[in-house]
TORKEVO-530815 format. One record per residue (C-alpha): x, y, z; residue in one letter. Coordinates in steps of 0.25 Angstrom, whole numbers. Layout:
      x      y      z  residuo
      X      Y      Z        a
...
//
This chain:
      x      y      z  residuo
    130    -71     92        x
    139    -63     81        x
    134    -73     72        x
    120    -68     75        x
    123    -53     77        x
    129    -54     61        x
    116    -61     55        x
    109    -50     61        x
    118    -39     56        x
    118    -44     43        x
    104    -45     43        x
    102    -32     46        x
    112    -24     38        x
    105    -31     26        x
     91    -29     30        x
     95    -13     30        x
    103    -15     18        x
     90    -20     11        x
     80    -12     15        x
     89      1     11        x
     90     -7     -4        x
     75    -12     -5        x
     70      3     -2        x
     80      9    -13        x
     75     -3    -23        x
     61     -2    -19        x
     60    -17    -17        x
     53    -25     -3        x
     64    -26      6        x
     60    -42      6        x
     66    -43     -7        x
     81    -36     -1        x
     80    -47      9        x
     77    -57      1        x
     89    -55     -8        x
     99    -50      5        x
     96    -64     12        x
    100    -71     -2        x
    111    -64     -2        x
    116    -66     11        x
    110    -79     14        x
    117    -92     18        x
    118    -97      1        x
    123    -84     -3        x
    133    -74      1        x
    132    -82     18        x
    131    -70     27        x
    119    -77     34        x
    119    -90     36        x
    107    -99     37        x
    107   -100     53        x
     95   -102     60        x
     98    -87     65        x
     94    -83     53        x
     81    -90     51        x
     75    -86     64        x
     76    -70     59        x
     69    -78     47        x
     58    -84     56        x
     55    -71     64        x
     53    -62     51        x
     43    -73     47        x
     35    -69     60        x
     36    -54     58        x
     32    -57     45        x
     19    -65     47        x
     17    -57     61        x
     17    -43     52        x
      8    -49     43        x
     -3    -52     55        x
     -1    -39     60        x
     -7    -33     45        x
    -18    -45     45        x
    -30    -37     47        x
    -43    -43     45        x
    -52    -32     40        x
    -42    -32     27        x
    -43    -46     26        x
    -58    -45     26        x
    -57    -33     15        x
    -49    -42      6        x
    -56    -55     10        x
    -60    -58     -6        x
    -47    -54     -9        x
    -38    -61      1        x
    -46    -74      3        x
    -52    -76    -11        x
    -39    -72    -18        x
    -28    -75     -8        x
    -33    -89     -6        x
    -35    -92    -20        x
    -20    -87    -23        x
    -13    -93    -11        x
    -21   -108    -14        x
    -19   -106    -30        x
     -6   -105    -27        x
     -3   -116    -17        x
    -11   -127    -24        x
     -4   -123    -38        x
     10   -123    -32        x
      7   -137    -25        x
      4   -143    -38        x
     15   -138    -45        x
     25   -142    -36        x
     20   -156    -37        x
     26   -154    -53        x
     40   -153    -47        x
     39   -165    -38        x
     36   -155    -24        x
     27   -161    -14        x
     14   -155    -13        x
     15   -150      1        x
     29   -142     -2        x
     21   -138    -14        x
      9   -132     -6        x
     19   -125      3        x
     26   -121    -12        x
     13   -114    -15        x
     11   -107     -2        x
     25   -101     -3        x
     24    -98    -18        x
      9    -92    -14        x
     13    -81     -6        x
     17    -66    -13        x
     25    -56     -7        x
     17    -45      1        x
     30    -35      5        x
     32    -34    -11        x
     18    -34    -19        x
     11    -24     -8        x
     25    -13     -8        x
     23    -16    -25        x
      8    -11    -23        x
      9     -1    -14        x
     20      5    -21        x
     11      4    -36        x
     -1      9    -29        x
     -7     -3    -32        x
    -13     -9    -18        x
    -29     -5    -20        x
    -26    -10    -35        x
    -37    -24    -39        x
    -23    -31    -38        x
    -17    -24    -27        x
    -29    -30    -19        x
    -28    -43    -25        x
    -13    -45    -22        x
    -15    -39     -7        x
    -26    -49     -5        x
    -19    -59     -8        x
     -7    -54     -2        x
    -16    -55     12        x
    -20    -70     11        x
     -5    -75      7        x
     -2    -70     21        x
    -14    -76     27        x
    -11    -89     19        x
      4    -89     26        x
     -3    -94     39        x
     -8   -106     36        x
      3   -110     26        x
     13   -107     39        x
      4   -118     45        x
      5   -127     32        x
     16   -127     26        x
     25   -134     39        x
     14   -144     38        x
     14   -148     24        x
     30   -152     27        x
     24   -164     37        x
     21   -178     31        x
     12   -181     21        x
      4   -191     30        x
      3   -179     41        x
      2   -167     32        x
    -13   -165     34        x
    -11   -167     48        x
      1   -158     50        x
     -8   -148     41        x
    -20   -149     50        x
    -14   -151     63        x
     -5   -137     62        x
    -18   -127     55        x
    -27   -133     69        x
    -14   -129     76        x
    -14   -116     70        x
    -28   -113     70        x
    -29   -117     86        x
    -18   -107     87        x
    -21    -95     80        x
    -38    -96     85        x
    -30    -98    100        x
    -20    -85     95        x
    -28    -78     90        x
    -42    -78     98        x
    -34    -77    112        x
    -21    -69    105        x
    -29    -57    104        x
    -36    -57    119        x
    -21    -57    123        x
    -14    -50    115        x
    -21    -35    115        x
    -22    -34    130        x
     -6    -39    129        x
     -5    -28    120        x
    -12    -18    126        x
     -3    -20    141        x
      9    -18    131        x
      5     -7    125        x
      2      1    137        x
     17      0    142        x
     21      9    130        x
     32      2    128        x
     34      1    111        x
     47     -9    116        x
     37    -18    126        x
     27    -17    115        x
     36    -22    104        x
     42    -33    111        x
     28    -37    113        x
     24    -37    100        x
     37    -47     96        x
     32    -55    107        x
     19    -56    104        x
     23    -60     89        x
     34    -71     93        x
     27    -75    105        x
     15    -78     93        x
     25    -82     83        x
     31    -93     94        x
     19    -99     98        x
     12   -103     85        x
     27   -110     82        x
     24   -116     95        x
     14   -121     91        x
     19   -128     78        x
     15   -117     70        x
     24   -105     64        x
     32    -94     70        x
     25    -84     59        x
     10    -89     60        x
     12    -84     75        x
     18    -71     70        x
      5    -69     63        x
     -5    -74     71        x
      4    -62     82        x
      2    -50     71        x
    -13    -54     68        x
    -17    -53     82        x
     -9    -40     85        x
    -15    -35     72        x
    -29    -35     76        x
    -25    -25     89        x
    -22    -10     90        x
     -7    -13     91        x
     -7    -19     76        x
      0     -5     72        x
      9     -3     82        x
     16    -16     81        x
     16    -16     65        x
     25     -5     68        x
     34    -11     78        x
     36    -23     72        x
     40    -17     59        x
     55    -17     59        x
     55    -31     67        x
     46    -35     54        x
     55    -30     44        x
     67    -32     48        x
     63    -46     51        x
     56    -49     39        x
     70    -43     32        x
     77    -55     39        x
     66    -66     34        x
     68    -62     19        x
     83    -62     23        x
     82    -77     28        x
     74    -79     16        x
     84    -75      7        x
     93    -84     13        x
     86    -95     12        x
     90    -95     -4        x
    101   -103    -10        x
    105    -95    -23        x
    114   -108    -26        x
    100   -117    -25        x
     94   -106    -33        x
    105   -105    -44        x
    102   -120    -44        x
     88   -120    -46        x
     85   -107    -54        x
     77   -115    -64        x
     69   -119    -53        x
     67   -106    -48        x
     66    -99    -61        x
     53   -108    -64        x
     48   -106    -51        x
     47    -90    -52        x
     40    -93    -65        x
     30   -101    -58        x
     30    -92    -47        x
     27    -78    -53        x
     18    -82    -65        x
     12    -94    -59        x
      6    -84    -45        x
      3    -74    -54        x
     -5    -80    -62        x
    -11    -90    -51        x
    -15    -74    -44        x
    -20    -70    -57        x
    -29    -80    -61        x
    -35    -79    -47        x
    -37    -64    -48        x
    -44    -66    -61        x
    -54    -77    -54        x
    -55    -67    -43        x
    -56    -53    -50        x
    -58    -55    -64        x
    -47    -44    -69        x
    -34    -49    -77        x
    -26    -37    -74        x
    -29    -37    -57        x
    -26    -52    -60        x
    -13    -51    -65        x
     -7    -40    -57        x
    -11    -48    -42        x
     -5    -61    -49        x
     10    -51    -52        x
      7    -46    -39        x
      8    -59    -31        x
     16    -67    -41        x
     30    -66    -32        x
     29    -75    -20        x
     31    -69     -4        x
     37    -65      9        x
     28    -75     15        x
     31    -87      4        x
     45    -85     11        x
     39    -88     25        x
     31   -100     18        x
     45   -106     12        x
     54   -104     24        x
     44   -113     30        x
     40   -124     21        x
     58   -123     19        x
     58   -125     36        x
     48   -137     34        x
     56   -144     22        x
     44   -145     15        x
     51   -138      2        x
     66   -144     -5        x
     78   -135     -3        x
     77   -133    -17        x
     62   -130    -19        x
     65   -119     -9        x
     77   -112    -14        x
     70   -111    -26        x
     57   -106    -23        x
     63    -96    -12        x
     70    -91    -25        x
     59    -89    -34        x
     50    -83    -21        x
     62    -72    -21        x
     63    -70    -36        x
     48    -69    -37        x
     48    -58    -27        x
     60    -52    -32        x
     51    -49    -45        x
     37    -45    -38        x
     41    -30    -39        x
     44    -30    -52        x
     32    -39    -58        x
     22    -30    -49        x
     29    -17    -55        x
     26    -22    -68        x
     14    -28    -67        x
      6    -19    -75        x
     14    -22    -87        x
     12    -38    -85        x
     -3    -35    -84        x
     -4    -29    -97        x
      3    -38   -104        x
     -2    -51    -97        x
    -18    -46    -98        x
    -22    -39   -113        x
    -35    -34   -107        x
    -28    -26    -95        x
    -26    -16   -107        x
    -39    -17   -109        x
    -42    -15    -93        x
    -35     -3    -92        x
    -38      4   -106        x
    -54      3   -102        x
    -49      9    -87        x
    -42     20    -92        x
    -54     22   -101        x
    -63     21    -90        x
    -55     31    -83        x
    -53     40    -95        x
    -68     41    -96        x
    -70     45    -83        x
    -62     55    -83        x
    -64     61    -98        x
    -76     69    -96        x
    -67     75    -83        x
    -59     89    -84        x
    -50     97    -73        x
    -56     85    -64        x
    -49     78    -52        x
    -44     64    -52        x
    -45     57    -38        x
    -36     46    -36        x
    -42     34    -27        x
    -58     35    -23        x
    -55     32     -8        x
    -62     40      3        x
    -52     52      1        x
    -55     51    -14        x
    -71     51    -14        x
    -70     62     -4        x
    -61     69    -12        x
    -72     66    -26        x
    -82     73    -15        x
    -74     84    -15        x
    -74     86    -31        x
    -88     83    -33        x
    -94     93    -22        x
    -86    103    -30        x
    -88     99    -43        x
    -74     93    -48        x
    -74     81    -58        x
    -63     71    -53        x
    -61     55    -57        x
    -57     47    -46        x
    -47     34    -49        x
    -49     22    -39        x
    -44      7    -39        x
    -53      1    -28        x
    -64     -3    -41        x
    -74     -5    -29        x
    -74     11    -27        x
    -73     14    -41        x
    -86      5    -43        x
    -94     12    -31        x
    -89     25    -33        x
    -93     23    -51        x
   -108     20    -44        x
   -107     31    -36        x
   -106     40    -48        x
    -92     43    -44        x
    -82     46    -55        x
    -73     36    -49        x
    -63     26    -59        x
    -56     13    -58        x
    -41     17    -58        x
    -28     17    -53        x
    -23     33    -52        x
     -8     28    -51        x
     -9     25    -66        x
     -5     35    -76        x
    -16     32    -86        x
    -26     30    -76        x
    -25     46    -71        x
    -24     50    -86        x
    -36     44    -89        x
    -42     49    -78        x
    -39     62    -84        x
    -26     67    -76        x
    -21     76    -88        x
    -37     84    -88        x
    -37     84    -70        x
    -38     95    -61        x
    -31     87    -48        x
    -28     75    -43        x
    -29     68    -30        x
    -22     55    -26        x
    -33     51    -13        x
    -27     38     -8        x
    -13     37      0        x
     -6     30     -7        x
      8     36    -10        x
     13     27    -21        x
      1     29    -29        x
      1     44    -27        x
     14     45    -32        x
     11     36    -45        x
      0     45    -48        x
      9     57    -45        x
     18     54    -54        x
      9     51    -65        x
      2     65    -64        x
     16     72    -62        x
     19     66    -75        x
      7     71    -84        x
      1     80    -76        x
     12     86    -67        x
      3    100    -65        x
     -9     92    -60        x
    -12     93    -44        x
    -13     81    -37        x
    -16     79    -23        x
    -13     66    -14        x
    -19     60     -3        x
     -9     56      8        x
    -12     49     21        x
      0     55     29        x
     11     66     24        x
     21     55     24        x
     22     55      8        x
     17     70      5        x
     30     74      0        x
     31     62     -8        x
     19     66    -15        x
     20     80    -16        x
     35     79    -23        x
     29     68    -32        x
     18     80    -38        x
      7     80    -28        x
      0     93    -26        x
     -3     91    -12        x
     -4     76     -3        x
    -15     77      8        x
    -12     71     20        x
    -23     64     28        x
    -16     66     40        x
    -13     80     38        x
    -27     83     34        x
    -32     74     47        x
    -24     82     56        x
    -30     95     52        x
    -44     90     54        x
    -40     85     66        x
    -35     99     71        x
    -45    106     66        x
    -56     98     73        x
    -48     98     85        x
    -46    114     87        x
    -62    115     82        x
    -65    108     93        x
    -55    114    104        x
    -64    126    101        x
    -54    134     90        x
    -61    144     81        x
    -64    137     66        x
    -59    148     60        x
    -45    145     66        x
    -46    129     64        x
    -49    132     49        x
    -36    142     48        x
    -27    130     56        x
    -33    120     43        x
    -28    129     33        x
    -15    133     41        x
    -13    118     41        x
    -17    115     27        x
     -9    127     21        x
      5    124     27        x
      1    109     21        x
     -3    108      8        x
      3    117     -2        x
    -10    119     -8        x
    -14    127      3        x
     -1    135      4        x
     -5    148      4        x
    -18    147      4        x
    -21    149     20        x
    -14    159     29        x
    -10    157     43        x
    -13    171     48        x
    -27    171     53        x
    -40    168     46        x
    -46    182     39        x
    -57    188     48        x
    -71    182     47        x
    -81    189     38        x
    -94    188     40        x
   -104    186     28        x
   -118    190     26        x
   -125    177     31        x
   -117    180     45        x
   -108    169     42        x
    -91    171     46        x
    -84    167     32        x
    -68    166     33        x
    -61    170     19        x
    -56    157     15        x
    -47    151      2        x
    -52    146    -11        x
    -42    138    -21        x
    -48    142    -37        x
    -42    132    -47        x
    -41    141    -60        x
    -46    132    -71        x
    -43    134    -88        x
    -54    140    -90        x
    -55    151    -78        x
    -54    167    -82        x
    -43    170    -72        x
    -35    160    -81        x
    -24    170    -87        x
    -28    181    -80        x
    -19    188    -68        x
    -23    185    -54        x
    -24    201    -51        x
    -33    203    -64        x
    -45    193    -57        x
    -46    204    -47        x
    -48    195    -35        x
    -46    204    -23        x
    -57    210    -29        x
    -65    199    -23        x
    -59    199     -9        x
    -50    186    -14        x
    -38    183    -10        x
    -28    175    -20        x
    -20    169     -9        x
    -14    159    -17        x
    -11    152    -32        x
     -6    138    -33        x
     -3    133    -49        x
      1    119    -52        x
      3    115    -40        x
     14    125    -35        x
     13    131    -21        x
      2    142    -18        x
      7    155    -20        x
      2    171    -19        x
     -1    174    -32        x
      3    188    -39        x
     -6    197    -46        x
     -1    195    -60        x
     -3    178    -60        x
     -7    173    -72        x
    -19    163    -68        x
    -19    150    -73        x
    -27    136    -76        x
    -25    128    -64        x
    -20    140    -55        x
    -26    138    -39        x
    -30    151    -34        x
    -31    152    -17        x
    -41    162    -15        x
    -46    168     -2        x
    -57    176      1        x
    -74    175      5        x
    -82    162     -1        x
    -89    174     -8        x
    -77    181    -14        x
    -69    168    -18        x
    -82    164    -25        x
    -80    178    -32        x
    -67    175    -35        x
    -67    160    -40        x
    -78    165    -50        x
    -69    178    -56        x
    -56    167    -59        x
    -66    158    -64        x
    -76    167    -73        x
    -69    182    -71        x
    -82    187    -65        x
//
């Protein structure tokens, strides 16, 4: 009892310390767990013995790892990326396995062990690579899509490899029969589970959910996951396979997101313990003794795997820059490689010294991976001279598209929000240039006559080519905090007075984005709630004028651009026009340009009050709107907020522009 308690206490203390340290250093927690396992394991400090209890905790970690992969499995996503997943992904795994198996024969390693080793080294780290792609805003770039497609296939390839690797340990005479029986057994079991499991799962989960007990729901998820894992192990297959199937079954129900949220604390903790146990497997004495082999393995693993992937991508897409970036992104070993290595070690398929050398090389490759991805651009430019030419041509195309534009809007992202903004600007006669990383979308937009160019808005040279120094404003229309922060950083460093509007899904990152230099952040959740409330009020019989006032007041409180623009007092009396229509005084923004008559004039000299127009506020250089003084000298870039009737507002703007 004391020993088990001591073990759990050490592991929990390590988990807390490692996660805190890795968050401070901006490193994946998984790498920290691996290093801690090496330090406190039986081959180093010896704080935790290599006992069955420790290995059981690691097995639970594998179960929850496979369960989470099954839970995230999406047939829709698979269909959308089928060319990359089943084309490039299949080619990468198959080519790596075959080439590693052939190479292993030169080192007098049995072909079965070489095939298993090929499957182990074919895996890449989803946790490290996806995190780096998100942080670098490259998830939607061509190489980002290639990488995610290959990683998705690797996740799927683990399932047959989990079945095949134990079968490879059988003697040569019975090998083909053993593999055939294992695969047949897996097909029958999976067919039965997927056919009948869904029919039984949904009604049972409905029954449990109706009890409205979060504890009962959580217990049911654990029972179902571990029960499926036990069932597949009982059938002679692995725990991990059952957990993957359990996740797949739940992913097709409406309880997927609830289960994902409930299981997350267990999954993260047990995964941490799994990686600690992997680190504990490493014998530092064996590593020191075999450092030459480890270095050779590393030199083979990273450049070899990167080259294989790059050549395959080149064959699929024909573009060297994207191919090299994809190869660098997938060059390291991965989490599932450890799962397969543990499985191969458990059936004595790999010799102990080979296990140690491979494990050390895999760990080092994962430690090196973030630095390789960070410097991928420099590596690609050095390896591919044509990349300089391609980049120069891209900058030239963007510059040509924006050359005639002045006082235009730069739209970053041409998805649904970007296209809607472009339509509004076109209707107002305001010029714009849009940047997007989806080559197909760019082609379709150009064919439709839209001013859209291919380019990464997160790069300073792309923004400058799009006319950053001549632009009137910049809009970030996609929800990506990391990319938005990069764009804001470039804008603040080169043209801090340029107003930038950022779109975000919710209000979580508003403060960070505004602190980084955003003039305004538009949260979809805010706008959605405002329109939802307005429709509900109208349907409840509230007069339209009051609904409009509520909307104006809400937006005035939320957006700094509207501060002082909308009054919180009841609206002015309605004015009846000659044609019998009722109109209310309204607000209008007037942006003063360099050639306008009002530039250099005092506000009182414009005599707008004679037109029954009130200057409600003036906004200058992204500073909050304030009550203007009569002797204020108007400058280019000032935004005047005018209040009046439509006819008088039109006359006021004409006076400001032309002096008439």
